[in-house]
C-alpha positions in Angstrom: -165.2 101.9 110.2 -168.0 101.3 107.8 -168.1 97.9 106.1 -170.2 96.5 103.2 -171.0 92.9 104.2 -173.5 90.1 104.0 -176.4 89.7 106.5 -177.7 86.2 106.7 -181.4 85.6 106.3 -183.6 82.6 105.5 -184.3 79.3 107.2 -182.0 76.7 108.6 -179.9 75.2 105.8 -181.6 77.6 103.3 -179.4 80.7 103.5 -180.3 83.9 101.7 -178.1 87.0 102.1 -178.7 90.8 102.0 -175.8 93.0 101.1 -175.7 95.8 103.7 -173.7 98.8 104.8 -173.0 98.7 108.5 -170.7 99.8 111.2 -167.9 97.2 111.7 -168.7 97.0 115.4 -172.3 95.9 114.8 -173.1 92.2 114.9 -173.4 90.3 111.6 -177.2 90.3 111.7 -177.6 93.4 113.8 -178.1 97.1 113.0 -177.2 98.4 109.5 -177.1 101.7 107.7 -178.5 100.8 104.3 -179.4 97.7 102.3 -177.9 97.8 98.8 -178.5 94.3 97.4 -179.2 90.6 97.8 -177.4 87.4 97.2 -179.1 84.0 96.8 -176.5 81.2 96.6 -179.0 78.4 96.2 -180.4 79.3 92.8 -178.9 77.8 89.6 -176.5 80.7 88.9 -176.2 82.2 92.4 -178.5 85.2 91.8 -176.9 88.6 92.7 -178.9 91.8 92.8 -177.0 95.0 93.7 -177.9 98.7 93.5 -174.6 99.6 91.7 -175.0 103.4 92.2 -175.3 103.0 96.0 -172.4 100.5 96.1 -170.1 102.9 94.2 -171.2 105.8 96.4 -170.4 104.0 99.6 -167.1 102.7 98.3 -166.1 106.2 97.2 -167.0 107.5 100.7 -164.6 105.0 102.3 -166.7 101.9 103.1 -164.6 98.7 102.9 -166.3 95.6 101.3 -165.5 92.3 102.9 -163.6 89.7 100.8 -166.9 87.8 99.9 -168.7 91.0 99.0 -165.7 92.2 96.9 -165.9 88.9 95.0 -169.6 89.3 94.4 -169.1 92.9 93.2 -166.5 91.7 90.7 -168.9 89.0 89.5 -171.7 91.7 89.1 -169.3 94.1 87.3 -169.4 96.8 89.9 -165.6 96.8 90.7 
């Protein structure tokens, strides 16, 4: 199954996430199919940048967003 999930980047105690499309069997920070956005929780308003066209394409093709990514998409106005 294909999932849309967060990939953790950044230094220790300074997380920065990339929103990626990956196989559900791949590790959290492992191989991915496509990067479709970023999420920075440490900025003032939790900066979310998403390529809405790619996100909608993957969701229509059957990719399942995780609960956290679904919440971020709602905040960004994609879902």
